[in-house]
DOVEXLO-691712 format. One record per residue: residue in one letter; x, y, z of N, C-alpha, C, O in turn. Coordinates in steps of 0.1 Angstrom, whole numbers, plus 5000, padded with zeros to 4 digits. Each point is the difference from the previous one (the first is absolute). Layout:
REM residues N
aXYZXYZXYZXYZ ...
//
This chain:
REM residues 419
x501049875000499050135000500850124999501249995005 x498450124990501150134997500150055014499349965009 x501650114993500650055012498950135003499650084991 x499849935023499250125001500650105013499450095005 x501949864998500450085010500650134998500050075009 x500449974979500450114996499250084991499249944993 x501050215008499150084993500750074989501150045002 x498349984987500650114990500150145002499350055009 x501550034984500150135005498750094998499950115005 x499249834987498850104998498949945009498850044999 x501649885010498849935009499549874997500349964989 x499149985017499349874997500949895000501250025002 x498449864995500949885003500749984986499350024989 x501849955010500949984989499449914991500050034988 x499549855017499549894993498649975004499949985012 x499050014981498749955004500249855004500449914992 x499350085022500449875005499249884995500549895002 x498450124992499249894996499849994984499249934995 x501750155000499950004984500049874993499549974989 x501349955019500149844993498649964998499749944990 x499450105018498549954998499350024988499149934995 x501450184999499550064986500749934992499449934991 x501950085009500949934989499849874999500249954989 x499449985021499749844999498549985006499749945010 x499450134981498750025004499149855002498950015006 x501749884990499349875001500249945012499449905003 x501650155007500549935012498750025008499549895005 x499850224998499150005010498849914999499549945009 x500150064976498849914998500549835002499349915005 x502050084991500549865001500149975015499749895003 x500750205006500149985014498549965005499849915008 x499250174987498749975005499649854995499449935007 x500950044983499649874993500649905008499349915003 x502150095002500649915007499349995014499849895005 x499850214999499350015016498949924997499849915008 x499250114980498949925000500349874997499349925007 x501550054985500649854997500349925014499549895003 x501650185003500449935012498849995011499949915008 x499350204993499050015009499049914999499549945009 x500250024977498949914996500649855001499249915002 x502050064998500649905002499949965017499849885004 x500450225004499949975014498749985004499949915008 x499150164987498649975004499749864993499149935006 x501550024984499649874994500549905010499649884998 x501250155011500449885008499350005013500249915008 x498950204995499450005012499049885002500049945011 x498950034978499249905005500949855002499549925007 x501550074988500749875003500450005013499949905007 x500750225000500250015014498949975009500149925010 x498750154984498849985010499649865001499749965011 x500449954979499349885001501549905003499949885001 x501350175000501149895001500249965012499450065010 x501549824992500449945011501350085006501149994993 x498850075017501250085006501049915005501150055004 x498649824997500949895004500949974989501249965002 x498350074986500749944987501050114997499850125003 x501549844992500950104996499650084988500550114998 x498649834994499650084987499450135003500250104994 x498949885017499150125004501150135004499850124997 x501249845010501050105005500750054989500350125000 x500149814990500450044986499250104994500450114997 x498349845002499050094996499950145006499950104993 x500349915020499850115007501350114999499950125001 x501449804998501150084995499650064987500050134998 x499649794992499850044986499250145001500350114994 x498649875014498950115000500650125007499750124997 x501349865013500550125007501150074990500150125001 x500549804992501150044990499550084988500550104995 x498349835002499450094988499150135006499950114994 x499649865016499650145006500950115003499650114998 x501649855006501150105004500550064986500350125000 x499949804990500350054986499050104996500350124997 x498449845003498950084996499950145007499650104995 x500749895018500150125008500950094997499750125000 x501649824996501150094997499750054987500150124998 x499449804991499950064987498950115000500150104993 x498949885015499050105001500550135007499750114997 x501149875013500650135008501050074992500150125000 x500749814991500950064991499450084990500450114997 x498549814998499450074988499250135004500050104992 x499349905020499250115006501050105003499650124999 x501649855007501050115004500350084986500050124999 x500549784991500450064988498950094993500350114995 x498549845005498750084995500050145006499950104993 x500349895021499950145008501150084996499750114998 x501449855002501250064994499850064989500150124999 x499549814990499950044987498950134999500250094992 x498849905016499050095001500450125006499650114995 x501449895015500650115007500950074991500050125000 x500849814991501050054990499250084990500550104994 x498349845002499350074990499350125004499750104992 x500049905022499350135006501250115002499850124999 x501249825004501250105001500550064989500450115001 x499749824986500350054987498750104994500250094993 x498749875012498950104997499549984985500049884995 x499850235000499450024986501250054992500850095004 x499349854985500950034989499450074990499149944995 x501350185000499450074989501049994989501150065001 x498549884989500950014987499850114991498950024995 x502050045002500050144991500949974990501250005001 x498049994987500849974988500050124991499050004992 x501850085007500050134991501349974989500850094999 x499349814996501149984992499950084987499050034993 x502349995004500250104989500349944987500349885000 x499750184989500249974987501349935001500950025009 x499349884982501249934997500749915013501149945000 x498050055010500549935011499649864999499049964995 x501949955010499949865001499149985012499850085008 x499749784993499049985010500649975014499350005010 x502049984990500950015014499549885009500050015012 x499649874980499549895005499050045012500149965011 x499050124984499050055011498849905000499449995011 x500049934979499149925000500249895011499149975008 x502149974992500249875010500250075014499749945010 x500850174991500150065011498850035007499949965012 x499250104981498650055006499349865003499150015009 x501149884984499449885004500449955013499249945007 x502050094997500749995014499550085011499849965011 x500050174985499650095009498649965005499750015012 x499449944979498549975007500249915009499149995008 x501849924994500149905009500750065014500049935011 x500550184990500750065010499450115009500650055009 x498049994986499450095005498549995002499349954991 x500150105021498649995001499050024989499149934997 x501450204997499350044989500950054989501150045004 x498749964984500650054988499150094991499149964994 x501350165005499150114993500950044989501150035001 x498249964987500550084988499750124999498850035000 x502150064998499450154998500050034987501049984992 x497950075004499750034986500350144996499050084999 x502449954999500450134997499850044987499249944993 x501350175003500050054985500449894989499349984990 x501849955013500449914991499049904997500049954989 x499050025020498949914997498750064995499449954990 x500350155017498850074998500150094986499050004993 x502050065005500050084988500849914988501249975000 x497949994990500649914990501250074992499850114994 x501549825007500950064991500950095009501050044994 x498849995019500850095007501149915005499749905006 x501550144993501349905004501050115004501249984998 x498450145008501150095006500950034989501249965001 x498550104990500850044987501050115004499850085009 x501249924985500950105000500350084987501250034997 x497650014997500150094989499050125003499950055011 x499549994980499150135002498849975009499350095005 x500449784998499149985010500349985014499249965008 x502250074993500449995015499550135008500150005012 x499350084981499450125007498849965007499450075008 x500149804990498849965008500349915014499149965007 x502250024996500449935009499550055014499649915008 x500350204994499650065012498549955005499749945011 x499350104978498849955003499849845000499149965007 x501649974987500049855000500649955013499649895005 x501450185002500449965013498850025009499749915007 x499650214993498850025010499049884998499449955009 x500450014977499249904999500349865006499249935005 x502150044995500549895007499850005015499549905006 x500850234999499850035016498549985004499649945010 x499750114981498450005004499849854999499649955010 x500449954980499849885000500549935011499349915005 x501850105000500749945012499150025012499549915006 x500350224997499350055011498549955000499649975011 x499750034979498749945000499949855003499149955006 x501949974990500249875004500349975012499449925007 x501750164999500349985015498950045009499749925009 x499650194989498950025008498949905000499449965010 x500549984977498949894999500549885009499249955007 x502150024992500549895008499850015013499849905007 x500250214998499950045014498550015007499850025011 x499249964979498750025003499449925011499250045008 x501549824991499349905009500750005015499849915008 x500950214994500950025013501149935002500850035010 x499549874981501449965001501050074995500050034989 x501050005020501150084996501249894998500249925009 x500550094980501049934996501250084995499750114995 x501649845006500950094993499750014984499349924994 x501350185001499950044986501149984994500950085001 x499449814992501149974992499950034984499049984994 x502150075002500150064986501049924993501249995004 x498449964984500949954989499850094989498950034997 x502350044997499550114990500849964989501249965003 x498650054984500750004990499750134992498950024995 x502150075004499650124996501450104997501149965005 x498950154988501350075000500350055013499250045008 x502049974994500450065016499250125002499550025011 x500350084980499350125000498650005004499450085007 x500049804986498549985004499849965013499050035006 x502249874999499849945014500350105009499549995012 x501350114986500350115009498850085002499650035012 x499850014977498750085001498949935007499350065009 x500549814988499149945007500249975014499050015007 x502249974999500450005013499750145008499450025010 x501050044982499750165007498750055000499650085009 x499549884981498850075000499049905008498950055005 x501449824996499149905007500250045015499050015008 x502350024997500350025013499650145005499650025012 x500450084979499350125004498650015000499550095007 x499949824985498550015000499349935013498950035003 x501849885004499649955012501149985010500949914998 x499250155012501050015009500149885007501149965005 x497849964996500149875009500449874990500049885004 x500450164983500249874993501449975003500950105001 x499449774999501449955001500149894988499249914998 x501950114996500049924987501449905003501150055005 x498649824993501049905003500549984984499249964991 x502050085006500549994986500849885001501049985007 x498449914984500749894996500850004987499750074991 x501449855009500750014987499649914990499649895003 x500450154985499449924990501149964990501150065000 x498849844991500949964990500350114990499150094998 x502149924996500350114990501349944993500749925005 x499450144982501049964992500550144992500350004988 x499750125020500350104994501550055001500849925002 x499550224996501350045000500749975014501349995001 x498049995009500549975013500549875002500649975010 x499149934980500449855000498949935003499050055005 x501049814993499049915003499949965014500849945007 x498050104999499549965013498749904999499150024993 x501149885016498949905000499849985016500649905006 x498750175000499749985014499149905004499349964991 x500649985021499049945004499550025013500750005010 x497850034988499350065010500249935015499950075010 x500449794990500149945011501350025008500149965012 x500950114981501450005007500250145003501250025004 x498050074996500350155005498650055003499049944998 x501350185009498850055005500050144992501050044995 x497750045005500050124995500650125007500450005011 x499650104981500750135008498950105002499150014992 x500850055020499350125001500850135000500650045011 x499650014979500950135000499850115010499050065002 x502149975004499850115010501550055003500949964992 x499450105018501550035005500649885001499649915007 x501650094984501049895003501450034997500250094992 x500849865013501350045000500649924987499649894997 x501450164996500649934989500849885008500850025009 x499049854986500749905006501550004998500650044990 x500149925021501350005001500849914988499649894996 x501350175001500749964988499650074987500649984990 x498550095010499550074988500450175004499850065010 x500649994979500450155002499450084988499949954989 x499650175012499750084989500950114996500850055009 x499349984980501150124995499050094992499149974993 x501450165009499050124991501150054990501250015002 x498150014986501050074990499150104993498850005000 x501950094994499350094992500750034987501150045000 x498149944988500550004988499750124991498850014998 x501950094997499450094992499649944987500649904997 x498450164995499249944990499550084992499550105005 x500449894981499350074990498849934997500149904993 x498850155010498649974997499450044987499950124997 x499749794997499150034986498849915002500049895005 x498950184989498749955002499449994986500450084991 x498649815007499349974990498549985003499749935010 x499350144982498649975003499449974985500450064990 x498549865010499449944989498650055001499550015012 x499850024976498650025001499850155001500850084998 x498049955007499750145002500950065013500149935011 x500450194986500850065010499250065011499250084998 x501149885014499250055013501150095006501249974999 x498350155007500950075008500549935013499349915006 x501850134996500849915012499350055013499850125002 x500049805006499550035015501350025010499850035012 x501549964983501150025009500550145001499850074991 x500849975018500650135003501449995004500349915008 x500450184987501550015005500949884994499849944989 x501250035019501049904995499549855002499049985007 x501849924987499649875002501149935009501250004997 x498349935013500949895008499649874997498849975001 x502149964995499849844999500549935011501250015003 x497949905004500449915009500049864997499149944993 x502149995012500049874993500449925013501150025006 x498049874998500249905010500349874991499249934993 x502350055009500649874992500349915012501050015006 x498149894996500349905008500549884992499549885002 x501450144991500549894989501350044995500450115003 x500449814991501250024993499950034987501050044994 x497949964999499750014988500150144994500250095008 x499749944979500250144995498450055000499049924998 x501050225003498750074997500250124993500750095004 x498849914984500050124990501450004997500649904996 x500050235005501450034995500949955012501250004998 x498449965014500849955009500449854998499249915000 x502250074999500349844998499949935013499750055011 x500649834986500049915012500950065010500950084997 x498949875017500850065011501449965000500950075005 x499249814990501649954997500750074988501249984998 x498150084995500950084989500650135005499850055011 x501050004979500650135004498950115002499150014991 x500950075018499150125003500150104988501150024995 x497850025000500150094988500650135004499850035012 x500950054982500950125002499250104994499850105007 x499549914981499450104994498550015004499549925006 x499950194990498750035003499149874992500349964989 x498849995018499249894994498950064993499450115003 x500449814985498950044992498749915002500049884996 x498850185010498949935004498950064992499850125000 x499649784992498850014992498849965006500149895006 x498850184994498849955008498850044990499950104994 x499349795005498750054993498950035011499749925009 x499750224991499350045009498649984995499450094994 x499949805009498649984997499250095008499050044995 x501349995019499350075009500050144997499150075004 x501949974990500250174999500250065011499350105002 x501749865007500250045013501450065000500350065010 x500549944980501350065000500050124992499550004988 x501150125018499950124993500849984986501149945000 x498350124989500649994989501350064999500849964991 x499650155016501350055000501149935008501250045000 x498449855006500949945008501149944992499849944990 x501350075013501149924993501349965009500449884998 x500050195008501249955012499349965012499150085005 x501249805001499649965012501049905007501149984995 x498349975016501049905008499349875003498850005003 x501949884996499449885004500349995014501250005002 x498149995009500349975013499949855003498949955000 x502049995003499949855000500149945016500950055007 x498249874997500349925012500349864996499149944994 x502050015008500449864997500249905012500750025010 x498649874987500649875009500049884991499049964995 x502149995004500349894993499649875008500649985011 x498749934984499849865008501349925002500850004990 x499349935020501149935004500249884990501149955000 x498050014993500049894991499150034989499850124997 x499649774995499350054989498950095001499650074991 x499849935021498950085004500050015014500849945007 x498250154998499950015016499049905006498949984994 x501549965016499149915005498750075006500050125004 x499049794998498650075003499950075010499350105001 x501649855012500250095011500350145000499750085009 x501049954980500550135001499250114993500350125000 x498449834994499250094993499550125009500150114995 x499549875017499550105009501050115003499850125000 x501549835003501150115001500350094989500150125001 x500049814987500050074986499050114998500250114997 x498549845006498950094997500150135009499850124995 x500649875019500150085009501250114996499850135001 x501349804995501150084995499750094988500650104999 x498749864993499550064987499150115005500250124995 x498949875013499150095004500450135008499650114999 x501349855008500850095008500950104991500050125003 x500649824987500850074991499150084991500450124997 x498649844998499150094993499450115007499750114994 x500149885017499550125009501150105002499750124999 x501549845003501150085000500250094987500250124999 x499849804991500250064987498750094997500350104994 x498549895010499150084997500150125007499650104994 x501049925018500550125006501150074994500150124998 x500949784998501250074993499850074988500550104997 x498649834995499550054984498650055001499249964992 x500650125019498650075000499950104988501050064997 x497949944997499750074990500249954985499650074991 x501149795009500449974988498749884996499449955009 x500550034978499149874994501049885004501149994996 x498249935013500849885003499649884992498849974999 x502149944996499949894992500649875009501250015005 x498249884996500349905005500449884993499049944997 x502350015000500249884994500449885011500550035011 x499349854985500549895010500549894993499749974988 x501149965020500549854996499849945013500950005008 x498049944995499749935012498849894999499250004990 x500749915020499049904998498750075002499950115007 x498949834986498750065000499450015013499150085003 x501349835006499549995013500550125009499450055010 x501949984985500650125009499150134994499850095008 x499949934980499350104996498750005006499650115004 x499549774998499049995007500050075015499350095004 x501949855002500150045015500350175001499750075009 x501249954980500250165000498750084999499850105007 x499349884985498650045000499350005012499350095003 x500949795004499249995012500650105011499250065008 x502249964992500550085009499750144996499850095009 x500149954979499750164995498550015004499750115003 x499449794997498650035003499750015016498950045004 x502049935004499950015014499850155005500650094995 x498549935015499650145002501450095005500150124999 x500749795008501050065007501150074991500850105004 x499149834983501250064988499550094991500850064993 x498049975007499550094989500450154999500150064989 x500249995024500650145000501450004993500250104993 x500649815009501350014995500149934986501150014993 x497749925003500249934986499850094988498950074999 x502049944990499850104990498450014996499249904999 x500550224997498650034995499749924987499049944999 x501850074994500049954986501349914997501150055003 x498849844990500949904998499549914989499049935000 x501950084990499549934987501049884997501250025001 x498349884996500849884997500750004987499550064991 x501649875007500649974987500249864998500749925007 x498550034982499949864999500849964988500150094991 x500649805008500649954989499149924992499349915005 x500750134982499249944987500949894994500850044992 x499149835011501149924993499949994986501149994995 x497850014998499949994986500750094992500849974991 x499050175013500750104993501450055009500850074995 x499249865016501150035008500350155002501050064995 x497950005013499950135003499450035013499449915005 x500850195001499650025014498850104998500150104993 x498749885013498750084999499550055013500149935010 x499550184988499250055011498650005000499450094994 x499949815012498550004999499450105009500650065008 x498149964990499350105008499749935013498849955000 x501850035009499849935013500650075011501349995002 x497950095006500850075011500049935011499149955006 x502350044998500449925011500250085013500549955011 x499150174989500250105009498950025010498949934998 x501250155012499050005010498850094996499050025008 x501150034981498950104992498749904998498850035001 x501749844995498949914998499349945012499049934998 x501550105014499149975013499950125008500049995012 x500050134982500050135009498550005006499049944996 x501350155014498650025008498950054991500250104992 x498649835010498950044991499949904989498949994994 x502249945003500249884989498649915004499949965012 x499450014978498849885002500749874997500249974988 x500249955021500649874997499249914991498849995001 x501749944991499349924990499349895010500549945009 x498350044987499149905007499650065013499349935008 x500950184995499150075012500750145004501050054994 x498350015016500550155004501049995009500550105005 
//
């Protein structure tokens, strides 16, 4: 049985102690069957004992057979019932799993179908959230001219989740809200931020899901690890962040009907790079640092960058994983470090149009949004923050119309799905 004596950094047991009852689902019915079989055998011997001659050795042999069968039946019944109750406690502790599939164009399935089948055995309830990708025929979070609709679609996603979560709680049963999310990091961040701000009592359990994206192949097993509830957390020992500033020459492109820019003043580009890979004009961390001014080209689908902007700086927060990727236990510390750094940069670069690019696991982006949506952080979070998302087919960086700043959850904001 998995160890239950240690806790993970984000709270909760490191391993669900009765997860084996789900992975080997036939054991409990088989145990009950054995109990019935041996119990029936023991009862079948009773008539022979009633009419038997207790002076004969055969009767005593039958007695011991009856006792043995009864002991085995009781043991099988006790173990099966204990396992069933442990399984039910595990399912209640895992709670409700909300599956959010907002997969984008050109994405592979990430082994999602088989993984989702396993999820259904690990949770008391599983709810598929019908977001824009499912309700809006043909919507796949494009990074072309239609990227100007991202903000409204993110609101639709939060609204759908809130309606379902409220409906799940109508029977008075309060269970943990687990989230498995397939989406762009920016969509995940916006969802976490807006859902958390809309309901101050909401606590999201973020579970890891399989991925085969730029961060490498990840194949988690829900029975082997616990979810994270993102909050204040220290960066794990052995990890260190570094900060860099790179001068850059910014060029913009816009397609379709020209819209007036909503940005004012200069532009500041923030980059959270929790990876050793390249980002835009920045090479891999193992390569020689660039000496000249970087050339950064962005497709501004949101119309947020001032047309006159040309020279800027890329402010980078860097943390390189100790191996191929960060272990799951490090995610809360990474999200907390990124949130604190963004808050400091918002103060330092006040008055600038802030853009945010990332190289990080999607669950860290979701956790970063949860942190940004918490009431204690809103005063220091940037008012406007626009994501920079990499479009792989054209290999360009796009600014979709999706505000990750506090303006999206400002006082007077009517939260999607409720006031």
